[in-house]
N, C-alpha and C positions, 0 to 999 in steps of 0.2 A: 582433850576432848575439842570435837570439831563442836562451834557454834551453829546455832541454827537462826536464819533471819525468816521473821515471820511474811509470808505472802501476803502482799496487800491486794486484797480483792477490789478495792476500788479504781485498781489498775486491769479489772476484768476483759477479757477479750469480747468485742462487741462482735455478735454473730452476724454474718451476712449472708445470704445467698451466693453459691458460686456461679461464676459464668464471666464472660468477657467483659473485660475493665474493671474487675471488682478487685479491691483493695484487701489484703489479708491484714488483720490488726496485731500489734504485737502483743506477744504471750506476755504473762504476769512476771514478776522478779523470782528469778531463780531460788531457790530455799535449799539446803543442805538439811540431813535429817542428823540430829544429834546422835552419837553411839551408845550415849547411856538410855538404858530403856527402849532402844529403836526397834529391837526384835518383837517388842510387845506392840507396835504399832499397826500391824496388818494381818495377824492372827489372833484368833478371839479367846483363847485359853492360855495362855503362856503367861500372864501377869506373876508378879511375884505376892504372896499373902500378906495383906495389911496386918498391920499391928493395932491400929486405931481402936480404942475401946468404944463400944456402944455411947453415944449421946445419953439416951434415955434405954434404960430396961426394956426388954419385950413384955407385953402382955401375952398369956398363953389363953388360947380359946378354949371352952367347955368341949369336953370329950364327947364325940357324937357316934360311938360305937364302931365295929370294925370296919376297915375300908382297905380297898386294895388298889395298889395304881395299876393303870391300864395303859396310861401314854403319859411317860415322864417328859415333860419339857425341858429337863435338863440334859436328858440323855438325847434328846433331839434337837440340839442347840443348832447342830449345822443348818437345820430346816427353818429356822426362824429367819424371817426377815428385819434389818436395822432400822430404827427411825432415829435419825439425827438431825438437829435443826429443822425439824418439821419434814425433812424430805427424806425419802429412800438413799442408804448409804449401803452400798455393795463394798464389804470387805475380800477386795479382791486376792490378798495373801491366804486365805482361808479356803478352806476346801468345801465348805459351803457356797462356794462362787459356783461350782458344778451347776445347780440349781437354776441359773440363769443361762445357761449355754445350750446350744443344739449342734449336733452332729450327724454324721451319716453312719455307713457301714465300718465299722471298726476292723473288720478283717480285712477292708480292700483299701482303705484310706490310709494313707502312709503318716499322716499327722492330722492333728484335730489345730484349730485356730487358736487357741490358748493352751499354753504349757502352766497347770496348777501348781501349785505350793512351790513356787520359786523364789528365788531370792535375789534382791540387788543391796549389795552389801549387807548390812542387818535388817533391810526390812523386807518384810515377807510380801511378794508379788504375784501375780498373774502374768506371764509375759506371752507377748503376741509373736506366734511362730512364724509371720508372715506380715505383709504389708495393710491386711484388714482382718477383722475381727467384730463380732456381735455381742451382745448380750442381750438379753429378753427381759423386760421387766415389769412387774403388776404395780402400778400407782393406783392410788386412791383419788377421789375426785378432787380434792385441795390439793395433792400434789401435782394432779396433771395441771391444775390452774397456775402454777408458780414456773414459768418456762425460763428455769435455769438448771443447768448440768455444770456441776464442777469435777473435776478429774485431777486425781494426784498422777503423774506420770513421768516416767524417765525415759527420756531417748537416749541413743546412742550415737546422735551427733544431730547439728542444725539441719531443720527441715522443716515439715508443715504437718499438721493433724487437722484433718475434716472428718465432722462428725455428722451423720447421717440419720434423721430422727423417722422413722416409719417410712422410708423411700421417698420424702419428700427432699429437697435439694440440700445439697451438703453445705456444710458451716463451717468456715475454714479459720486456722489459728496459726500462726509461727510457734516452731518449737526450736529451743535452742538444746545443746547436749547437757545432759545431766537431768537434777529433778526441776519441776516444776508443778504449781498449782494453776490448772485453768478454769476460769468460769466463763462459761458460754450460754449467751440468750438465746432460745428457743424461739422462733417466728410463732405468734399466738395459733392455737389450736392445732399444733402439730402432736403435743403430747395429749394424750386421751387416759379416760379412767380406764384400768384393765391393763391389759396385754400391750408392751410398747418395746418394738426394737430399736436400739441404737446400734450404728455401726460406726467403729472407728477406721479411718486410714491414715496410715501414718507414712510419713518418708524422712531419714531413709527407711524406715523398718525398724525391727528390733526394739522395740518400746516395750516397757513393763510398767505395769498399773496397780496401785497401791490399793486406791480406792476410787469409786464414783459417787457422787452425791446428786439426786434427781429430784425435784421439783421442791429443795429446801427452802424454807424462810429465812434461815439465817445460814451463813456459812460454817462450815467445821474448820478447824486448823489443819496443820499439815499431818499431824499425825490420825486426823480422820476421826478420832474418838471410835476407835473400830473395837474395843476390847469389849467383849460381851460375856467372859465366862472366868470367874475369879477359880484358878484349879485349884490351890489348896482348900478353899472352904466350899468345893463342888457347888458353888453359888453363880446364879446370871447376873450380869452387871447391868443395872439400869440407871446410868446418869438423870439427874433431875430433867424434868422435861423431854424426855428420850423414852424410846419405846423398843420393845421387840414383837414380832408378832407370826403366830402360825395359823396355818389351814389345816384344820383336823375335822374329823367327825366326832359329834357328843356322842357318847353311850347313854342306855337308859339309866336315869336317875344320879348322873356323873354330878361332880362337883370338881371345882379347881381349887387345889389348897398349895400351900407353901410356906415357908418359915423366913421371918426375917428378924435378925438377929440386934437390930436397932430397931428401938421403940419409935425414935423420930422419923423414921421411914415408912412411906407408904406405897403400895403398889397399885394403880386404878388398873382395871379389867373391864375390856367392853367385848363380847362377844356377838359378830353380826352374822347371823344364818344367811343362808342361801336363797331364802325366801325374804329377807329384808327384817325379820323379826330379829331382835336384841334380847340381851341379859347382861347385866353390868352390876358391879360391886367394887369390894376393894379389900386388899390383905393387908393384914395390920399383926403384929408379932409373930408369935407360933401358933402353928394349926388351925389359922382362921381359912375360909373357903367362901365360896362364890359358888350360888347354886346354878349349874347349867341346864337343870331337869327340863326346863320347858323348851330347850331347842334340841331334844333328844331324838337322834336319827338324822340328824341335820349336818351338814357341812358348815362350819363355821368358820370368820376369820377373828383369831382371838388375839386381841390386842392387850399389851401389859406395858404400862408406862410408869416412869419411876415419880415420886411425888413426895415432898416434904422435906428429905434430907437431900444433901448433895449427891449421893449416889447409892441406890438402893441395892443391896447384895441379897437375892432371893433363892435359898435353897430348898430342895425337896419339892420342886414345883410340880405340879403333876394331875392329870385328870383321874379322879378315884368315884370308885363305885362302891355301894356299901357290899360288906363280907369279906372272908378272907379267901385267901388262894387254896383252891381246892387242891386236894390231894390226889395223888394219882394212885390209886388202888390196882396192883399188879398181883394177878393169878398166876398160874404155871403157864411158862410161854408155850406157843402152839408145837405140838409135835410135828405136825401136816403143814404146807400153805400150798394154797393152790391160786395164783395170779394169772389172771383172765384181762388180756385187752381185746376189746371189742371194735376193731377198725371202723371208723367213720360215725362212731355212737355221739349224735348231739345230746348234749344235757336237757335240751327242753322237750324230746320224745322220749323220757323216761319218766313215768308217774312220781316217783318219789323227789325228782328235781320240778316237776310239772304237774301238777295235780290235773290239768286240762288234756295232758298228752292222750292223744287217739290211741297207740299201740298199748294192747294188754299185755301188761307184766307181772302177772301174779308172783313169780318167784323172786323177782327184784324187790316188789313191794312187801313181801314177807320177809325177805333178810333185812331189808330197811327198818322194820318194826323192831327188831333187836340189834340191829347194827350201828355204826357211825357212819352218817352221810355226811359227806363235805358237799357242801350247797353251791358253793364259789370256787370251782376248782380249776385250774387253766393248765393246758399242756404249753410247754415252751416252742412248739412248733406249731405250724399250721398245716402240715402234712406228715408222711410217715417216718423219714427219714432222722430229721431234727428232733421230733418228740420222743420216737425211741431211744435214740441215742441220748436226750437229757434224763430219759426215765432210766437207763441202765447205769448210767455213770453219775447220776444226782449233780450235773452242770449243766449250765446255760450253753447256747451256742457259742457264744462269744470264748467260753474256756473249751469246750469239748471239739470245737473246730471241725465239726464233721457233717456239712450241710449238703452232701452229695453222694450220688450212688457209689462213685468211685472211692469215695472215704473210707478208711478204716480206723475203729477205735483205737486209741494206744493201749498197749499193753499193761500200762502202769496203771490204768485206771482200774479202781477195784468194782466190779461190778455187781449185779444182782445174784447171778448165780454164783459167785464166788462168797457172797453174804451167806447163802444157803448152806454151801460147802462147807464155811467154817464153823457154822452152827451142825455139824454132823448129819447134814441131811443126804439121802439120794437125790441127787438134782435132774430132772429130766425137764424138757422140752419140746413142743411141738408148734410150727406156726406156717400159717397159708400166706402172710406176708413174705414177698419176697426179698425183702430189704434186710430181716432180719435172720442173720447166717453167723455162725461162730467166727468163721474166717474174715470175716467185716470186722472183727472186735466184738461181737454181740456173746461175748465169755468165752472163757476156757475152762471152767469147772464142770460143764456138764457130763453125766455119765449117759444119758441118753440124749439125742437131738434129731431132730428131723425138720427141715425145710420143706413142705410139700410143693413150693415151685419148682424149686431146686430140683427136687427128685421125682417130679411130674407125679405127682400123687394126687388124691381128690381134695379138693378147696372146699366143699360144702362144710357148714360146722360141725355136722355128725363125724365127717371124717377125723377133724380135728381130734373132736372130744374122744371117739373110738381110738385113735393113735396116742393120744396121751394117757387114758387110761390101760391100754396095754401095755404101756410102761410101768405104771404104777403097779398093777396088779398083782406081779411077783414078789414087788416090794412092800405092800400094803402096809405090812404089819410091823415094818421098820419107818423111823423119821423119813419125811420125803418131801420135796419140794417140786411143783410141777407148774410151768408156764405153759398156757396155751393162747397162742394169737386166733382171734377168728376174723374173718373178713365178709361175712354176710350183707352186713350194710355198708360196705364198700362196692362201689361199680367195679364188674358188671351186676347190676340188680336183679336177680331171678325172683320169680313170685313162689311166694310161701304160702301153700294151703295148710289150714282153713281161714287163714287170716284175710288174705289179699280179697277174698269175698266179702268178707265184714267191711272192710276198710273202702271198697270201690267195686263193687257186684256189678257185672253185667257191661264191663268195657271190653270192646271188640278191635280197638284199633292196632297200630302197628306194634305198640309198645305193651302188649297184652301181658307179656311172659317174662319180659327181661327189658333192661335199658342200660346201656353203657358204651364204651369206647372198642368194643371187641373189632368193630370191622374197620376197612381201611379207611373211610373218612374221619376218623376220630369219633368224639361226642357229638350226638345228634343236636341240631340247632333249629332254631324256629318253630319252636313247638307252640303248638294252640295251649290255653288255659286248661282245656280238659285233660290234654295230654300231659301236663304238667303234674295236674293233679292225680293222676293215676301213676307217675313215676314216684309221686311223695307217699301213695299207697303200696306201692311195691317196696319203699322204703320201708314204711311201717310192718310191712308182712315180715320182714327179716329182722325188726327189733323185736320182735313177738317170736319168732324162731328161736333167735338165740336167747331169749329168755327161757323158753321151752328147754332148749338144752340145759341151762343154767338147773332147772327143773330135774332132770335127769341126772347131772351130776350130784345133786345135793341127795336124789334117792340112792345113789351108789356110794356115797359116803356113810348114807346112813344103815345100808346093808352090810358095808364092811364094819359099822360100828365103831367110825372113828369122826364123826359130824362133829361132835363138840371137842375133839382134839384138833379140829382143823382150822386155821384162818383161813378166810376166803375174802381175797382183793379182785375188786372188778373195777376196770376203768377204760379211757380209751385213747387212742392215738392222735386224734383230731375228730371234728366233725365234719359236716357238709354243707356248703351252700347249696340253697335248692331254689335258685332264680329270687331269692329276695332283694339280690342287688343287681340281678341281671346275669349271674353266674350261677354255675352248677359244677358242684366239687369241691377242692381244695386246694390250697396254696396260693391262691389269689387275694387275700384280705387278713384282717385279723378281726373279721365280725365274731360277735357271741356263739355264732352257728356254728364257728371253727374253732374257737382256743376254748370254749366254757365246755368242758365234758363231765361225764358222771366220775364220782371216785367214792367208793363203797367199801367199807373194811367188816368184816364180820367176824367178830372172835369175842364173845360177852367177857370171859375171862380178863381180859385186857383192855377192852375197847366196850364202854357201856352203850347202849342206845342213846342216840344223841344226833342233834341237827346240827351242824357246825356251820355256821356263818361266816366265820372269819375266812379270808381270802385263803387258799392253798395251792401247790403247784405239783406238777408230775414229779418234779425233781425231789420231793420229800418222801416218794415211796420209799426208795433203797434206805434213807437212814431211819424209818418207821419200821420196816421189816427188821433192820439191825438191831435197834431199840426192842424190838417185841421179843427177839431171839437171843437178847444178851452179847450181841456181837459188837466189838468197838467201832465206835463212829470214826470212817477214815477223815484224816484231815484236811482232804482234798473235795469233800462233800461240798455242795453249796446248798443243798437242802436241810432240812430240820425234820426232826420226829414228831409226828402229829399226835403223839401219846397225849401231851399237854391239854392241848385242844379238843380232842376228844374228852376229855375230864375236867373240860368248861374253866380251864385255865387262862383262856383269853379274854375277851371283853372287849376289844378295840377291833375294827374292821380293816383287817391286814391288807396288803395288797395282793392280787393275782396278776402275775407278768407273764407276757407270753410273746411270741415273735412271728413275723413273715421274713423267714432266714433271719438275716440281720439287717435287712432293708427297712424294715417297720415292725414297730412293738405296739403291743396293747396293754394296759393297765387298769385295775378295776379296783376301786375302794367302796365298798358298801355298794350303793345305787349310782355312783359315779363311774363312768367308763372313760378312757382316753385313746387316741391312736396317736402314734407318732410316724412322722415319715421325715427323718432326717431334719433339716432346717426348714421345711416347709411348716406351715403353720399346722398345729396340731387339730384333731377334730375331740369333740368334747360332745359326751351324751348322757342325759340323765335317766337309766334305765328303768327309774321307778315310774317316768310319765312317758318312756319311750322306748319301750323293751325291742323295737325293731330296729332300733339305731338310725333313723331318717331324719332326725331333726340336730343338727350341728349347732352346739351353743356356743363354741369358740369367739370369743369377742363381746359375749352376753353375761353368762355364766362366770362371773368373775371369781367367787370363790370355789365354787367346783371345779374350775380349771386349774386354780393352783395348788387345791389339794392334790389333785393327782400330779401335776408338772414338778412340784417339788421332790415326791417322791420318785416319780419315774427318771427324772433326769439326774438325780443322785444314783441310782441304780444304775442308770447306764454308765456315767462316767467311772464306776469302781466295779462294773460286771464283771468280770474275770476276777477280782479279789475278793467279791462278795461271797459270804459263809453263813447263811440265815443262822446256823448253831454259835455264831460267836457275833455277828453283828446285829441279829434279829432281821425284821421284815424292814425294806425300806420305808414304809408308812408309819411303822413304829419301832424305832432301832434300840439297841443295846447302849449301854455305858461305854461298851468295848468301841464301838464306831468312832467314835470322835476321838476318844483316846489313843487307838490304833493310828488315827491321821495326825498325830500330833496336837490334838487340842482339847 
């Protein structure tokens, strides 16, 4: 066994600003990691179960009636932020290190700055893949006031380390080959409450980091005290005077519960909400709870700290709400399915999603009364190709890898038409969107299919409806599936009567009957406010026109006597910007006007009338149809069935996630919205107060910021591997997530 010499923090490296004539200070004494138990020093959940008996038998709290967990702190342990010695501790060898990172387009970048879940001997580390790498860390005011950064680092050779804090001058230290624990003093006021960027520069490179402590009052040992999970007991590990913190939304009537097997242990709880309000209490024994109901509907930082005994082991820690898990009541599977995509249809222009929307949509409204309305549904692209590909394959762009017109979806992908065929349906499709063609990978199981642009046929919604019904009419008495792609709400916008006269009657300008990019000059620019308002009215007239077509479809289904046997699924591939941020059209951002689209499923035998507030995504449509039809879930699908949510099995505001190709990303959890742009500062919005996304709160809304960043960067890191049916939603993961990542 190798011996371990404790690093003397009294030999800490004094920080100095880099510059001509500056001397680098000697590094701290080298320390080797003991082999015994070394694998436990940087990964949170590899510890051997303790056999120590409780010092005091635990008390059992009185029963409170039925409760169900809606967010498991244990399952979401990789989202937790560790406090050790008063400072934020980053266990770099843990998969949870991902939440502190940023990177760009995974399809074009050759490598990321960090290689996660690596090893140096028996120590789990994050390896720098080049000579510089950054972490982005949230600090409390108390941590920011303590100007100390400690790093456990392994260097491949003698050299230097420089630390840059929030773009200030570099702070330099010497490195020698092997392991060292460096203590660096940051000049006053460089660290700040909220998000901080720490960038490491190393020479000769090839450095590996076991942990980083920021703003600590006391140093941690060379092992970093990084253990946060006891695998055998399925318990969170909270050493005395140490803590774990999660950023979560608080559901209505929520309580935090957990079990401590040792009666001498106590866990303190402090929830600090986005508006500064708090709730606090203690967990003791088994079944105790802290009431968080006063913070319902708010994002909170939830701090847990160990008290009483040397190490508290907290099992079954979860946010719970009253009641039992609702059962899914399954009627007969649908005999028929109609799947409609209304191109460029914004959620805020349809009344079931926005009661103040101008367009008249009586048929949408009627279906919504008895159907499942998914209120916070995102598409996975902000234009047609990426979003359609995601819906067809149930895959994010990072996996289906088809962002361009030239791209073809792989034959191995199980697409929506194949699901219908496996269920024994006659499968037909008709689209006015030029992208959606079988020869481009959009299905190989069609019995009938035509693309009206490819075939130079009519592009009005009436043309698409007529063609679709012509495919089905001869087969109407047998099981069938019909996809229809409408583009009336896509440019070129053409006036639809009688609605345009209602929405902007009397207009006589140059865009009286149409607006688009048909001409050689592209999309018209420099419009007056009156002209822009008329274009919005043109758009709204097409929303109502498509709703009228929906009414015609419903009438035909009733005439055929199959309305009650037919599932209707309506959504959009993206929305459209209409000068809210100076642009018109799509593909330019991940604003709500582009990525938030309607999703309605009408089939009462399986989907009760419901307003589903949890975040959903276009990739969930195919798994939902498969579930409804009794078709096996394909193991490569990344979406999940929405049947449980429609039956009320949610209770926690899951994240909706979308992208601008792979260059930008959007995430929404409840009323909090985040936009990522590679390593640049994200943008954060409180949609409850700023539906138009006009006031970026990054740098001020610390709780809402981390609520989003933790989930979004975990999802981005594992985007190709993520399967919601196995790992859950990134805002509230299942037990498999950490387990599959070895923790």
